[in-house]
MARFIKOL-814588 format. One record per atom (N, C-alpha, C): x, y, z; atom name; residue in one letter; residue number from 1; chain. Coordinates in pm, 1 decimal. Atoms other than C-alpha are relative to their C-alpha. Layout:
% residues N
+----------+----------+----------+------+------+-----+------+
|       c1 |       c2 |       c3 | site | code | pos | unit |
+----------+----------+----------+------+------+-----+------+
|        X |        Y |        Z |   CA |    a | NUM |    A |
...
+----------+----------+----------+------+------+-----+------+
END
This chain:
% residues 80
+----------+----------+----------+------+------+-----+------+
|       c1 |       c2 |       c3 | site | code | pos | unit |
+----------+----------+----------+------+------+-----+------+
|     69.8 |   -120.9 |     17.7 |    N |    m |   1 |    A |
|   2626.5 |    -30.3 |   6037.2 |   CA |    m |   1 |    A |
|     -0.4 |     88.0 |   -105.9 |    C |    m |   1 |    A |
|     64.9 |   -103.9 |    166.3 |    N |    p |   2 |    A |
|   2454.4 |    166.5 |   5767.4 |   CA |    p |   2 |    A |
|    119.9 |     61.8 |    -26.9 |    C |    p |   2 |    A |
|    -87.7 |    -38.8 |     45.8 |    N |    w |   3 |    A |
|   2749.7 |    412.2 |   5779.8 |   CA |    w |   3 |    A |
|    105.1 |    -50.6 |    -61.6 |    C |    w |   3 |    A |
|    -71.1 |    115.4 |     65.2 |    N |    e |   4 |    A |
|   2965.8 |    187.5 |   5671.8 |   CA |    e |   4 |    A |
|    -55.0 |    -56.7 |   -115.6 |    C |    e |   4 |    A |
|     69.8 |      0.6 |     48.2 |    N |    q |   5 |    A |
|   2734.5 |     47.8 |   5496.5 |   CA |    q |   5 |    A |
|     42.9 |    128.7 |   -210.1 |    C |    q |   5 |    A |
|     13.6 |   -140.5 |     53.5 |    N |    t |   6 |    A |
|   2743.8 |    388.3 |   5262.0 |   CA |    t |   6 |    A |
|     95.8 |    -16.1 |   -109.9 |    C |    t |   6 |    A |
|   -157.2 |     31.0 |    166.6 |    N |    f |   7 |    A |
|   3146.8 |    303.8 |   5112.6 |   CA |    f |   7 |    A |
|    -33.7 |    -70.9 |   -132.2 |    C |    f |   7 |    A |
|     -1.0 |     70.0 |     77.6 |    N |    f |   8 |    A |
|   2967.5 |     25.3 |   4935.6 |   CA |    f |   8 |    A |
|   -140.4 |     44.4 |   -134.1 |    C |    f |   8 |    A |
|     36.3 |    -95.8 |     89.2 |    N |    i |   9 |    A |
|   2778.6 |    300.8 |   4740.8 |   CA |    i |   9 |    A |
|     90.9 |     97.2 |    -35.6 |    C |    i |   9 |    A |
|   -152.9 |    -65.1 |     54.3 |    N |    i |  10 |    A |
|   3049.0 |    494.6 |   4683.5 |   CA |    i |  10 |    A |
|    106.6 |    -68.8 |    -66.8 |    C |    i |  10 |    A |
|   -134.8 |     56.1 |    121.4 |    N |    a |  11 |    A |
|   3295.9 |    241.5 |   4564.4 |   CA |    a |  11 |    A |
|   -124.0 |    -17.5 |   -152.4 |    C |    a |  11 |    A |
|     63.5 |     34.6 |     65.8 |    N |    i |  12 |    A |
|   2972.8 |    142.8 |   4342.2 |   CA |    i |  12 |    A |
|     -2.9 |    135.1 |    -91.3 |    C |    i |  12 |    A |
|     11.9 |    -66.1 |    120.0 |    N |    t |  13 |    A |
|   2934.4 |    438.6 |   4199.6 |   CA |    t |  13 |    A |
|    131.4 |     63.9 |    -66.2 |    C |    t |  13 |    A |
|   -175.5 |    -27.9 |     75.4 |    N |    h |  14 |    A |
|   3274.9 |    590.8 |   4117.2 |   CA |    h |  14 |    A |
|     71.7 |   -107.0 |    -53.6 |    C |    h |  14 |    A |
|    -55.3 |     46.5 |     32.9 |    N |    c |  15 |    A |
|   3372.4 |    304.9 |   3946.8 |   CA |    c |  15 |    A |
|    -84.9 |    -21.5 |   -110.5 |    C |    c |  15 |    A |
|    101.7 |    -31.4 |    119.2 |    N |    e |  16 |    A |
|   3277.5 |    363.2 |   3562.7 |   CA |    e |  16 |    A |
|     60.0 |    -90.7 |    -84.1 |    C |    e |  16 |    A |
|     23.3 |    133.4 |    164.2 |    N |    g |  17 |    A |
|   3209.6 |    105.8 |   3249.9 |   CA |    g |  17 |    A |
|    -50.7 |     37.7 |    -60.2 |    C |    g |  17 |    A |
|    167.8 |     11.8 |     95.9 |    N |    p |  18 |    A |
|   2953.2 |     56.8 |   3039.0 |   CA |    p |  18 |    A |
|   -130.6 |    -20.6 |     79.9 |    C |    p |  18 |    A |
|    148.1 |     83.8 |     -7.7 |    N |    d |  19 |    A |
|   2738.4 |    -74.7 |   3269.3 |   CA |    d |  19 |    A |
|      5.6 |     71.8 |    145.2 |    C |    d |  19 |    A |
|     23.6 |   -116.3 |    -56.5 |    N |    h |  20 |    A |
|   2786.0 |    239.0 |   3502.0 |   CA |    h |  20 |    A |
|   -106.2 |     39.4 |     73.1 |    C |    h |  20 |    A |
|    120.5 |    -18.7 |    -45.3 |    N |    w |  21 |    A |
|   2429.9 |    423.5 |   3507.8 |   CA |    w |  21 |    A |
|    -85.1 |   -163.9 |     -5.8 |    C |    w |  21 |    A |
|     71.6 |     84.4 |    -91.0 |    N |    d |  22 |    A |
|   2312.1 |     17.0 |   3566.3 |   CA |    d |  22 |    A |
|     -3.7 |    -23.8 |    157.5 |    C |    d |  22 |    A |
|     68.3 |     -2.9 |   -106.0 |    N |    r |  23 |    A |
|   2404.6 |    -15.6 |   3815.7 |   CA |    r |  23 |    A |
|     47.9 |    120.1 |    113.9 |    C |    r |  23 |    A |
|     55.8 |   -131.5 |    -80.0 |    N |    l |  24 |    A |
|   2378.6 |    303.6 |   3994.4 |   CA |    l |  24 |    A |
|   -182.3 |    -10.3 |    -32.8 |    C |    l |  24 |    A |
|    173.5 |      6.9 |     34.5 |    N |    n |  25 |    A |
|   1985.4 |    250.4 |   3901.9 |   CA |    n |  25 |    A |
|    -14.2 |   -119.4 |     42.7 |    C |    n |  25 |    A |
|     56.2 |    166.4 |   -113.9 |    N |    a |  26 |    A |
|   1995.7 |    -91.4 |   4059.8 |   CA |    a |  26 |    A |
|     55.4 |      3.3 |    135.3 |    C |    a |  26 |    A |
|    -41.5 |   -127.3 |    -62.4 |    N |    q |  27 |    A |
|   2144.7 |    108.0 |   4320.1 |   CA |    q |  27 |    A |
|   -102.6 |     35.8 |    111.1 |    C |    q |  27 |    A |
|     78.9 |    -21.2 |   -124.2 |    N |    w |  28 |    A |
|   1829.2 |    218.5 |   4531.9 |   CA |    w |  28 |    A |
|    -80.7 |    -65.5 |    104.2 |    C |    w |  28 |    A |
|     17.9 |     96.2 |   -131.9 |    N |    d |  29 |    A |
|   1711.0 |    -14.4 |   4699.5 |   CA |    d |  29 |    A |
|     73.0 |    -12.3 |    104.1 |    C |    d |  29 |    A |
|   -130.2 |    -11.9 |    -84.5 |    N |    a |  30 |    A |
|   2016.6 |    -70.0 |   4870.6 |   CA |    a |  30 |    A |
|     -1.9 |    195.4 |     96.3 |    C |    a |  30 |    A |
|     88.5 |    -95.2 |    -79.9 |    N |    v |  31 |    A |
|   1984.3 |    281.9 |   4955.5 |   CA |    v |  31 |    A |
|    -84.5 |     74.7 |     71.6 |    C |    v |  31 |    A |
|    138.9 |     21.8 |   -120.8 |    N |    a |  32 |    A |
|   1688.1 |    259.5 |   5119.8 |   CA |    a |  32 |    A |
|     21.6 |   -106.5 |    141.4 |    C |    a |  32 |    A |
|    -37.9 |     61.8 |   -127.7 |    N |    t |  33 |    A |
|   1745.3 |     -5.0 |   5308.4 |   CA |    t |  33 |    A |
|    165.3 |      9.9 |     90.1 |    C |    t |  33 |    A |
|    -90.7 |    -68.1 |   -124.7 |    N |    i |  34 |    A |
|   2089.6 |    190.1 |   5427.6 |   CA |    i |  34 |    A |
|    -73.9 |    122.9 |     83.4 |    C |    i |  34 |    A |
|    115.1 |   -109.3 |    -33.2 |    N |    e |  35 |    A |
|   1822.1 |    463.7 |   5513.9 |   CA |    e |  35 |    A |
|    -64.7 |    -56.7 |    146.5 |    C |    e |  35 |    A |
|    122.6 |     -8.6 |   -165.4 |    N |    a |  36 |    A |
|   1581.3 |    265.9 |   5727.6 |   CA |    a |  36 |    A |
|     86.9 |    -65.4 |    125.9 |    C |    a |  36 |    A |
|   -175.1 |     36.1 |    -79.7 |    N |    a |  37 |    A |
|   1928.5 |    118.6 |   5918.1 |   CA |    a |  37 |    A |
|     -2.1 |     68.5 |     19.9 |    C |    a |  37 |    A |
|   -139.4 |    -84.7 |    -94.5 |    N |    m |  38 |    A |
|   2052.8 |    382.2 |   6029.9 |   CA |    m |  38 |    A |
|    -81.7 |     81.3 |    152.0 |    C |    m |  38 |    A |
|     64.0 |    -33.1 |    -67.4 |    N |    p |  39 |    A |
|   2023.1 |    481.8 |   6391.0 |   CA |    p |  39 |    A |
|    -44.6 |    152.9 |     24.3 |    C |    p |  39 |    A |
|     27.5 |    -85.1 |    -80.5 |    N |    d |  40 |    A |
|   1878.9 |    780.8 |   6521.4 |   CA |    d |  40 |    A |
|    108.0 |    137.7 |     30.7 |    C |    d |  40 |    A |
|   -123.5 |   -115.7 |     22.1 |    N |    a |  41 |    A |
|   2192.7 |   1013.7 |   6568.4 |   CA |    a |  41 |    A |
|     55.9 |    -34.0 |   -106.1 |    C |    a |  41 |    A |
|    -59.5 |    -85.8 |    175.7 |    N |    l |  42 |    A |
|   2285.0 |    926.5 |   6165.1 |   CA |    l |  42 |    A |
|   -100.8 |     37.5 |    -54.3 |    C |    l |  42 |    A |
|    116.1 |    -27.4 |     96.2 |    N |    a |  43 |    A |
|   1907.7 |    991.2 |   6040.3 |   CA |    a |  43 |    A |
|     -0.4 |     77.3 |    -60.6 |    C |    a |  43 |    A |
|      7.0 |   -122.5 |     82.5 |    N |    g |  44 |    A |
|   1987.0 |   1329.9 |   5890.8 |   CA |    g |  44 |    A |
|    123.4 |    -38.8 |   -124.9 |    C |    g |  44 |    A |
|   -124.8 |     20.3 |    143.5 |    N |    m |  45 |    A |
|   2311.6 |   1147.7 |   5669.3 |   CA |    m |  45 |    A |
|   -138.6 |   -116.7 |    -47.8 |    C |    m |  45 |    A |
|     45.9 |     53.1 |    129.9 |    N |    g |  46 |    A |
|   1967.6 |    932.2 |   5510.6 |   CA |    g |  46 |    A |
|    -43.0 |    116.2 |   -123.1 |    C |    g |  46 |    A |
|     54.6 |    -38.7 |    176.9 |    N |    g |  47 |    A |
|   1872.4 |   1231.1 |   5247.3 |   CA |    g |  47 |    A |
|     92.0 |     45.5 |     37.6 |    C |    g |  47 |    A |
|   -124.9 |     -2.5 |     84.9 |    N |    a |  48 |    A |
|   2224.9 |   1296.2 |   5190.8 |   CA |    a |  48 |    A |
|     50.0 |   -110.3 |   -107.9 |    C |    a |  48 |    A |
|    -16.6 |    118.9 |     93.7 |    N |    l |  49 |    A |
|   2275.8 |    983.3 |   5075.4 |   CA |    l |  49 |    A |
|   -100.0 |    -30.0 |   -137.7 |    C |    l |  49 |    A |
|    119.4 |    -39.6 |    126.8 |    N |    w |  50 |    A |
|   1958.9 |   1009.8 |   4844.6 |   CA |    w |  50 |    A |
|     27.3 |     87.3 |    -82.0 |    C |    w |  50 |    A |
|    -26.4 |   -116.9 |     50.3 |    N |    g |  51 |    A |
|   2081.5 |   1328.6 |   4738.7 |   CA |    g |  51 |    A |
|    141.2 |     33.1 |   -133.1 |    C |    g |  51 |    A |
|    -90.9 |      0.7 |     95.4 |    N |    q |  52 |    A |
|   2432.1 |   1229.1 |   4656.1 |   CA |    q |  52 |    A |
|    -21.2 |    -79.4 |   -112.6 |    C |    q |  52 |    A |
|      6.9 |     90.9 |     89.1 |    N |    h |  53 |    A |
|   2271.4 |    957.6 |   4524.7 |   CA |    h |  53 |    A |
|    -54.7 |     64.9 |   -165.2 |    C |    h |  53 |    A |
|     48.9 |   -120.9 |    102.7 |    N |    e |  54 |    A |
|   2036.9 |   1206.5 |   4255.7 |   CA |    e |  54 |    A |
|     92.9 |     70.8 |    -11.5 |    C |    e |  54 |    A |
|   -132.2 |    -83.9 |     44.3 |    N |    r |  55 |    A |
|   2351.4 |   1407.5 |   4222.1 |   CA |    r |  55 |    A |
|     68.5 |    -44.8 |   -123.0 |    C |    r |  55 |    A |
|   -115.4 |     50.1 |     18.8 |    N |    v |  56 |    A |
|   2597.6 |   1145.8 |   4019.2 |   CA |    v |  56 |    A |
|    -94.7 |    -57.2 |    -43.1 |    C |    v |  56 |    A |
|     67.9 |     22.6 |    158.9 |    N |    m |  57 |    A |
|   2283.5 |   1022.5 |   3810.7 |   CA |    m |  57 |    A |
|    -74.9 |     98.2 |    -97.7 |    C |    m |  57 |    A |
|      1.0 |   -155.6 |     34.7 |    N |    g |  58 |    A |
|   2174.1 |   1384.8 |   3716.4 |   CA |    g |  58 |    A |
|    112.5 |    -20.0 |    -65.1 |    C |    g |  58 |    A |
|    -78.2 |    -16.2 |     83.9 |    N |    i |  59 |    A |
|   2530.4 |   1424.7 |   3633.0 |   CA |    i |  59 |    A |
|     84.8 |   -101.3 |   -115.9 |    C |    i |  59 |    A |
|     -1.5 |     91.8 |    159.3 |    N |    i |  60 |    A |
|   2594.5 |   1130.5 |   3421.5 |   CA |    i |  60 |    A |
|   -124.5 |     70.9 |   -137.0 |    C |    i |  60 |    A |
|    138.8 |     19.8 |    161.7 |    N |    a |  61 |    A |
|   2213.9 |   1149.5 |   3234.8 |   CA |    a |  61 |    A |
|     77.3 |    163.0 |    -51.2 |    C |    a |  61 |    A |
|    -50.2 |   -142.0 |     63.0 |    N |    m |  62 |    A |
|   2383.1 |   1530.3 |   3134.4 |   CA |    m |  62 |    A |
|    115.0 |    -58.3 |    -77.0 |    C |    m |  62 |    A |
|   -110.7 |     41.3 |    124.1 |    N |    v |  63 |    A |
|   2717.3 |   1389.1 |   2981.6 |   CA |    v |  63 |    A |
|     71.6 |   -112.9 |     40.4 |    C |    v |  63 |    A |
|    -26.5 |    148.8 |     -7.6 |    N |    t |  64 |    A |
|   2732.2 |   1031.6 |   3065.0 |   CA |    t |  64 |    A |
|    170.5 |    -50.2 |     58.8 |    C |    t |  64 |    A |
|    -85.5 |     17.7 |   -107.9 |    N |    r |  65 |    A |
|   3002.8 |   1013.9 |   3291.7 |   CA |    r |  65 |    A |
|     -7.2 |    118.5 |    118.0 |    C |    r |  65 |    A |
|    -28.0 |    -85.0 |    -94.0 |    N |    h |  66 |    A |
|   3095.2 |   1088.9 |   3615.3 |   CA |    h |  66 |    A |
|     86.9 |    -83.6 |     86.3 |    C |    h |  66 |    A |
|     51.0 |   -124.1 |     79.1 |    N |    p |  67 |    A |
|   3300.9 |   1282.2 |   3718.5 |   CA |    p |  67 |    A |
|    -49.7 |     62.0 |    -84.6 |    C |    p |  67 |    A |
|     72.0 |    -75.8 |    103.2 |    N |    p |  68 |    A |
|   3197.0 |   1500.6 |   3417.6 |   CA |    p |  68 |    A |
|    206.6 |      6.6 |    -28.2 |    C |    p |  68 |    A |
|   -159.8 |     68.8 |     38.6 |    N |    p |  69 |    A |
|   3574.2 |   1480.5 |   3234.0 |   CA |    p |  69 |    A |
|     28.0 |    228.2 |      6.7 |    C |    p |  69 |    A |
|    -10.1 |   -152.6 |    -42.4 |    N |    q |  70 |    A |
|   3765.5 |   1837.0 |   3284.5 |   CA |    q |  70 |    A |
|     33.9 |     93.7 |   -156.8 |    C |    q |  70 |    A |
|    -30.3 |   -154.9 |     82.9 |    N |    r |  71 |    A |
|   3798.6 |   2107.0 |   3046.4 |   CA |    r |  71 |    A |
|    126.5 |    -26.3 |    -65.9 |    C |    r |  71 |    A |
|   -201.9 |     16.9 |     -6.8 |    N |    g |  72 |    A |
|   4189.3 |   2068.7 |   2858.8 |   CA |    g |  72 |    A |
|     59.1 |   -114.3 |     12.7 |    C |    g |  72 |    A |
|   -160.1 |    104.5 |   -126.8 |    N |    s |  73 |    A |
|   4281.3 |   1778.1 |   3040.3 |   CA |    s |  73 |    A |
|     26.3 |    -88.2 |   -146.4 |    C |    s |  73 |    A |
|   -101.3 |     74.0 |    166.3 |    N |    r |  74 |    A |
|   4521.0 |   1562.7 |   2808.5 |   CA |    r |  74 |    A |
|    -75.3 |   -152.1 |    134.6 |    C |    r |  74 |    A |
|      3.6 |    139.2 |   -116.5 |    N |    s |  75 |    A |
|   4450.4 |   1251.3 |   3068.5 |   CA |    s |  75 |    A |
|    -46.7 |    -65.4 |    -74.0 |    C |    s |  75 |    A |
|     73.4 |     96.0 |     31.5 |    N |    p |  76 |    A |
|   4318.2 |    942.7 |   2954.4 |   CA |    p |  76 |    A |
|    -85.0 |    -45.5 |     47.1 |    C |    p |  76 |    A |
|     85.4 |     52.0 |    -68.9 |    N |    v |  77 |    A |
|   4111.1 |    895.0 |   3235.1 |   CA |    v |  77 |    A |
|   -128.6 |    125.4 |    -19.9 |    C |    v |  77 |    A |
|     67.5 |   -113.1 |    -15.7 |    N |    h |  78 |    A |
|   3935.4 |   1222.3 |   3154.2 |   CA |    h |  78 |    A |
|     -2.4 |     22.2 |   -199.9 |    C |    h |  78 |    A |
|     46.8 |     -1.4 |    200.4 |    N |    a |  79 |    A |
|   3919.4 |   1214.3 |   2722.1 |   CA |    a |  79 |    A |
|    -64.9 |    -82.1 |     11.8 |    C |    a |  79 |    A |
|    117.0 |     67.2 |     49.7 |    N |    r |  80 |    A |
|   3713.4 |    917.8 |   2692.6 |   CA |    r |  80 |    A |
|   -123.6 |     60.3 |    -63.9 |    C |    r |  80 |    A |
+----------+----------+----------+------+------+-----+------+
END
């Protein structure tokens, strides 16, 4: 089911690493495939899937990572 396939995109976009941008960029075809396979009842979800992918890529383009670092965070995850 297409809605289940969205979890594939979510997992890839939330796994950081040196190839994060490249992995996200490589998912455009997968996003299009998922959207094309959506039944009418889920058709409205296609735009949201595209929008989420564009939003995450926009954040990474601005701050080089997603989620953006938290101000004042001492967490090693956010302090990179």
